[in-house]
C-alpha positions, 0 to 999 in steps of 0.5 A: 479444525479445518484450515481457514483460507482467505478469499482475496488478497489486497496489496499496497503499491507504494513500497510493497509492490514497487519501490517508488517511495524515493520518488514521493520524498523527492516530489514531496520536497521539490514541491516545498522547495518551489514554494521557498519553504524548507524541505521535509525533515527525516521524521516528516518523510517517515510520517508521510510513508503510505499516507493519504492525500488528506494527511499530505495536504494537512502537513504542507498547509501547516508548513506554509503552502497556500495552495488548495487541496486539489492543486497540492495533490495534483502536483505531487501525483504528476511529479511522481508520475513523470518520474516513477514510469522511468525507473521502477523497481519491483520489491522482492518477491512481490512480482513472484507472488502475484504471479502465484496468486493469479496461477491459483485463480486467487482474486486480487486487488491493488489498494493504494493511496496514489491516484488512478493516473499513477497506479495505471503508469506503474502496472503498465510495466508489470510483468507477466502478471495482473490484479483482479481490481484497482482501487485508488485515491481517485475512486474512494476517500478517505484513504488509508489509515482509514479503513475505507479503501479496503472495504471498497475494494472487498465490496467491488470483489464480491467478498467480505473484508474480514475474509481478505488478507493484506499486504502493506509496508507502512503503519498508515496502511497497516492501521487501515488494514486492521481498522477493517479487520483484515489479516495484515502481513507487514513487510517493512521497507525504508521505515521500521514496523515493530513487531506486534500481535496485531499482524504478521511480520515478514522482513521480505516477500521473497519465497512467499507463495499461495500455500503459505499465505493460506497458511498464515491467514488460517494460523493467525485467525485460529490461534494468533500470529506465528513466529518466524 
């Protein structure tokens, strides 16, 4: 049987490419504090990892925030954007893998629930590599865990979404990728992701390159999830 290969790699940003999750946690709790409301519990923080704007606003309004949708989203995004560019930490192995995909001419898309301004602020500091396409909450809604961002990204790249492989660090992102029928590599960061036959789980992107990504995709599509 010939090897099946992905035609594009779709990346999450927050927690997968860059370690921005602490900035999100701080900004979300800060908004609540400014309204005189209790900050997020640890479980609420976990639930919001990789969440869409719709999920964030729904939770905040249930906690007593009376602002409108766009006011809440804009305030949190602006806060994160102001702080993240002063301290961008790339996830281990992420920049090296992206550079290898660039070297092999593999189409890539950054697919994030963050908005365009924040994505641009992060990518401005990306060293020596780049994405073919960036898809943000400014481009498509609803966001993850719905499949819409991945379907949109594949369409913009001119490929079938089922021929893409996705790299994610959160269950919200994984659910969206699986709903789009993408092969998914889960790389936990801060929040545990249990082993599952539905996706490929790795502890890190360190040492991962394009030939290995091809092999993971091929093995998953033809025989199931490989064991590490």
